MARTOR-971291 format. One record per atom (N, C-alpha, C): residue in three letters; atom name; x, y, z. Coordinates in Angstrom, 3 decimals, decimal comma, padded with zeros to 6 digits. Layout:
KEMI   code   site          X          Y          Z
KEMI    ALA     CA          X          Y          Z
...
//
This chain:
KEMI   code   site          X          Y          Z
KEMI    MET      N    071,222    076,769    080,136
KEMI    MET     CA    070,738    078,102    081,561
KEMI    MET      C    069,770    077,444    082,131
KEMI    ASN      N    070,153    077,865    083,755
KEMI    ASN     CA    068,830    077,274    084,544
KEMI    ASN      C    068,270    078,471    085,291
KEMI    LYS      N    066,933    078,968    084,824
KEMI    LYS     CA    066,625    079,840    084,882
KEMI    LYS      C    066,268    079,796    086,310
KEMI    GLU      N    065,543    079,106    087,115
KEMI    GLU     CA    065,542    078,858    088,280
KEMI    GLU      C    066,114    079,372    089,770
KEMI    LYS      N    067,202    079,125    089,370
KEMI    LYS     CA    068,661    079,202    089,671
KEMI    LYS      C    068,837    081,248    089,947
KEMI    ALA      N    068,567    081,625    088,907
KEMI    ALA     CA    068,912    083,167    088,854
KEMI    ALA      C    067,829    083,591    089,304
KEMI    GLU      N    066,758    082,760    089,303
KEMI    GLU     CA    065,610    083,721    090,145
KEMI    GLU      C    065,410    083,514    091,317
KEMI    LEU      N    066,290    082,873    091,882
KEMI    LEU     CA    066,345    082,407    093,414
KEMI    LEU      C    067,077    083,662    093,572
KEMI    TYR      N    067,993    083,760    092,918
KEMI    TYR     CA    069,048    084,904    093,370
KEMI    TYR      C    068,874    086,404    092,976
KEMI    ALA      N    067,518    086,264    092,500
KEMI    ALA     CA    066,965    087,877    092,196
KEMI    ALA      C    065,828    088,224    093,222
KEMI    MET      N    065,339    086,593    093,632
KEMI    MET     CA    063,791    086,796    094,246
KEMI    MET      C    064,692    087,547    096,286
KEMI    LEU      N    066,013    086,721    096,164
KEMI    LEU     CA    066,793    087,114    097,362
KEMI    LEU      C    066,956    088,659    097,402
KEMI    PHE      N    067,686    088,583    096,317
KEMI    PHE     CA    068,125    090,088    095,911
KEMI    PHE      C    067,042    091,194    095,995
KEMI    ALA      N    065,442    091,276    095,704
KEMI    ALA     CA    064,514    092,115    095,852
KEMI    ALA      C    064,210    092,140    097,085
KEMI    ARG      N    063,851    090,988    098,050
KEMI    ARG     CA    063,597    091,150    099,350
KEMI    ARG      C    064,687    092,429    099,907
KEMI    THR      N    065,457    092,117    099,749
KEMI    THR     CA    066,952    092,555    100,982
KEMI    THR      C    066,678    093,993    100,620
KEMI    PHE      N    066,848    094,209    099,216
KEMI    PHE     CA    066,597    095,269    098,687
KEMI    PHE      C    065,500    096,125    099,418
KEMI    LEU      N    064,264    095,473    099,314
KEMI    LEU     CA    063,562    096,044    099,994
KEMI    LEU      C    063,746    096,399    101,611
KEMI    VAL      N    063,941    095,294    101,897
KEMI    VAL     CA    064,630    096,169    103,461
KEMI    VAL      C    065,482    097,061    103,516
KEMI    ALA      N    066,295    097,062    102,585
KEMI    ALA     CA    067,464    098,245    102,764
KEMI    ALA      C    066,564    099,299    102,168
KEMI    GLU      N    065,587    099,362    101,583
KEMI    GLU     CA    064,848    100,498    100,998
KEMI    GLU      C    064,166    100,996    102,341
KEMI    THR      N    063,630    100,424    102,757
KEMI    THR     CA    062,631    100,588    103,884
KEMI    THR      C    063,320    101,334    105,071
KEMI    SER      N    064,381    100,147    105,353
KEMI    SER     CA    065,161    101,765    106,482
KEMI    SER      C    065,594    102,173    106,703
KEMI    ASP      N    066,241    102,508    104,921
KEMI    ASP     CA    066,303    104,180    104,260
KEMI    ASP      C    065,373    105,324    105,320
KEMI    ASN      N    063,880    104,862    105,148
KEMI    ASN     CA    062,985    105,641    104,975
KEMI    ASN      C    062,703    105,857    106,713
KEMI    TRP      N    063,392    105,247    107,440
KEMI    TRP     CA    062,866    105,438    108,961
KEMI    TRP      C    061,658    105,437    109,658
KEMI    GLY      N    061,569    104,433    110,544
KEMI    GLY     CA    059,908    104,567    111,250
KEMI    GLY      C    060,128    105,582    111,920
KEMI    GLU      N    058,794    105,711    112,492
KEMI    GLU     CA    058,343    105,816    113,606
KEMI    GLU      C    058,296    104,975    114,583
KEMI    ASN      N    058,198    103,956    114,702
KEMI    ASN     CA    058,088    103,321    115,901
KEMI    ASN      C    059,462    102,435    116,155
KEMI    MET      N    060,587    102,845    115,068
KEMI    MET     CA    061,808    102,828    115,857
KEMI    MET      C    063,050    103,823    115,861
KEMI    ASP      N    063,804    103,325    116,818
KEMI    ASP     CA    064,496    104,202    117,077
KEMI    ASP      C    065,877    104,636    116,011
KEMI    GLU      N    066,343    105,298    115,657
KEMI    GLU     CA    067,432    105,784    114,462
KEMI    GLU      C    068,485    104,671    114,301
KEMI    LYS      N    069,289    104,355    115,740
KEMI    LYS     CA    070,102    103,703    115,157
KEMI    LYS      C    069,899    102,276    115,126
KEMI    GLU      N    068,348    101,745    115,408
KEMI    GLU     CA    068,101    100,785    115,090
KEMI    GLU      C    068,249    100,601    113,571
KEMI    PHE      N    067,059    101,312    112,908
KEMI    PHE     CA    067,395    101,549    111,537
KEMI    PHE      C    068,407    101,744    110,764
KEMI    GLU      N    069,689    102,147    111,184
KEMI    GLU     CA    070,683    101,960    111,194
KEMI    GLU      C    071,437    101,507    110,793
KEMI    LYS      N    071,197    100,346    111,913
KEMI    LYS     CA    072,365    098,685    111,944
KEMI    LYS      C    071,308    098,244    110,723
KEMI    LEU      N    070,210    097,632    110,515
KEMI    LEU     CA    069,385    096,857    109,937
KEMI    LEU      C    069,741    097,556    108,041
KEMI    SER      N    070,024    099,211    108,058
KEMI    SER     CA    070,300    099,249    106,449
KEMI    SER      C    071,412    098,849    106,570
KEMI    ASN      N    072,224    099,349    107,132
KEMI    ASN     CA    073,929    098,891    107,147
KEMI    ASN      C    073,951    097,243    106,858
KEMI    TYR      N    072,949    096,645    107,455
KEMI    TYR     CA    072,971    095,153    107,406
KEMI    TYR      C    072,620    094,781    105,492
KEMI    ALA      N    071,616    095,384    106,093
KEMI    ALA     CA    070,525    095,076    104,167
KEMI    ALA      C    071,757    095,379    103,451
KEMI    LYS      N    072,309    096,531    103,471
KEMI    LYS     CA    073,344    096,845    102,182
KEMI    LYS      C    074,367    095,749    102,219
KEMI    HIS      N    075,284    095,357    103,254
KEMI    HIS     CA    075,918    094,484    103,321
KEMI    HIS      C    075,359    093,169    102,521
KEMI    LEU      N    074,313    092,513    103,019
KEMI    LEU     CA    073,795    091,764    102,494
KEMI    LEU      C    073,893    091,269    101,353
KEMI    LEU      N    072,887    092,763    100,343
KEMI    LEU     CA    072,770    093,329    099,150
KEMI    LEU      C    074,274    092,790    098,233
KEMI    ASP      N    075,368    093,732    099,368
KEMI    ASP     CA    076,882    093,208    098,658
KEMI    ASP      C    077,240    092,031    098,117
KEMI    ASP      N    076,827    090,814    099,566
KEMI    ASP     CA    076,970    089,542    099,796
KEMI    ASP      C    076,311    088,888    098,387
KEMI    ILE      N    075,140    089,040    098,234
KEMI    ILE     CA    074,213    088,304    097,207
KEMI    ILE      C    074,719    088,805    095,747
KEMI    GLU      N    075,334    090,078    095,380
KEMI    GLU     CA    076,072    090,119    094,387
KEMI    GLU      C    076,904    089,573    093,683
KEMI    GLU      N    077,714    089,274    095,170
KEMI    GLU     CA    079,321    088,617    095,186
KEMI    GLU      C    078,992    087,169    094,928
KEMI    GLN      N    077,920    086,337    095,599
KEMI    GLN     CA    077,447    084,887    095,551
KEMI    GLN      C    077,185    084,582    093,902
KEMI    ALA      N    076,358    085,417    093,821
KEMI    ALA     CA    075,852    085,223    092,138
KEMI    ALA      C    076,706    085,403    090,928
KEMI    GLN      N    077,396    086,376    091,110
KEMI    GLN     CA    078,601    086,297    090,242
KEMI    GLN      C    079,452    084,712    090,447
KEMI    ILE      N    079,772    084,547    091,744
KEMI    ILE     CA    080,148    083,329    091,382
KEMI    ILE      C    079,679    081,492    090,717
KEMI    TRP      N    078,661    081,941    091,651
KEMI    TRP     CA    077,960    080,356    091,372
KEMI    TRP      C    077,053    080,555    090,159
KEMI    LEU      N    076,671    081,864    089,332
KEMI    LEU     CA    075,951    081,269    088,419
KEMI    LEU      C    076,868    081,638    086,890
KEMI    THR      N    076,124    080,753    086,084
KEMI    THR     CA    077,237    080,738    084,774
KEMI    THR      C    076,998    082,254    084,317
KEMI    LYS      N    077,724    082,570    083,230
KEMI    LYS     CA    077,225    084,288    082,641
KEMI    LYS      C    075,899    084,420    082,047
KEMI    GLU      N    075,534    083,056    081,378
KEMI    GLU     CA    073,998    083,325    080,924
KEMI    GLU      C    073,418    083,945    082,040
KEMI    GLU      N    073,353    082,820    083,188
KEMI    GLU     CA    072,679    083,045    084,535
KEMI    GLU      C    072,346    084,639    084,863
KEMI    TYR      N    073,900    084,916    085,051
KEMI    TYR     CA    074,729    086,138    085,855
KEMI    TYR      C    073,602    087,130    085,032
KEMI    GLU      N    073,950    087,227    083,534
KEMI    GLU     CA    072,972    088,088    083,013
KEMI    GLU      C    071,788    088,044    083,289
KEMI    TYR      N    071,053    087,065    083,037
KEMI    TYR     CA    069,300    086,897    083,267
KEMI    TYR      C    069,917    087,494    084,758
KEMI    TYR      N    070,505    086,906    085,896
KEMI    TYR     CA    069,861    088,038    087,293
KEMI    TYR      C    070,075    089,520    087,177
KEMI    GLN      N    070,609    090,059    085,840
KEMI    GLN     CA    070,752    091,289    086,191
KEMI    GLN      C    070,161    092,054    085,356
KEMI    GLU      N    068,987    091,479    084,644
KEMI    GLU     CA    068,425    091,629    083,788
KEMI    GLU      C    066,980    092,364    084,341
KEMI    ILE      N    066,900    090,764    085,314
KEMI    ILE     CA    065,358    091,107    086,236
KEMI    ILE      C    065,482    091,623    087,299
KEMI    THR      N    066,952    091,733    088,186
KEMI    THR     CA    067,471    093,167    088,838
KEMI    THR      C    067,900    094,509    088,468
KEMI    ASP      N    067,217    094,443    087,450
KEMI    ASP     CA    067,670    095,920    086,945
KEMI    ASP      C    066,883    097,243    087,571
KEMI    PHE      N    067,211    097,846    088,102
KEMI    PHE     CA    066,332    099,418    088,756
KEMI    PHE      C    067,570    100,398    088,491
KEMI    PRO      N    066,179    101,480    088,651
KEMI    PRO     CA    066,884    102,813    088,433
KEMI    PRO      C    068,131    102,795    089,192
KEMI    ASN      N    068,294    102,897    090,105
KEMI    ASN     CA    069,280    103,456    091,235
KEMI    ASN      C    070,208    102,184    091,760
KEMI    ARG      N    070,163    101,178    090,680
KEMI    ARG     CA    071,309    099,488    090,869
KEMI    ARG      C    072,506    100,433    090,775
KEMI    ASN      N    072,839    101,412    090,095
KEMI    ASN     CA    074,535    101,569    089,785
KEMI    ASN      C    074,512    102,911    091,403
KEMI    GLU      N    073,548    103,425    091,778
KEMI    GLU     CA    073,849    104,368    092,673
KEMI    GLU      C    074,135    103,639    094,092
KEMI    ARG      N    073,505    102,367    094,029
KEMI    ARG     CA    074,007    101,453    095,193
KEMI    ARG      C    075,030    100,293    095,214
KEMI    GLN      N    075,368    100,265    094,117
KEMI    GLN     CA    076,049    099,110    094,078
KEMI    GLN      C    077,463    100,896    093,841
//
């Protein structure tokens, strides 16, 4: 198993998740449409990352990826 490959996907997922969560909380200096576009983009990107992880990671790597990206709201997001 190549843990580095699984961790790379996990880091990408985590950073994108941070963008999605931040954009869901709105900001004072950006208008609502900008945040909505950013939020939608990040959420679609999360789906793409998950899809590619399923394709490119072996079964063991994917299980490890899921372990390290597990968080309480993961099922709600998907």
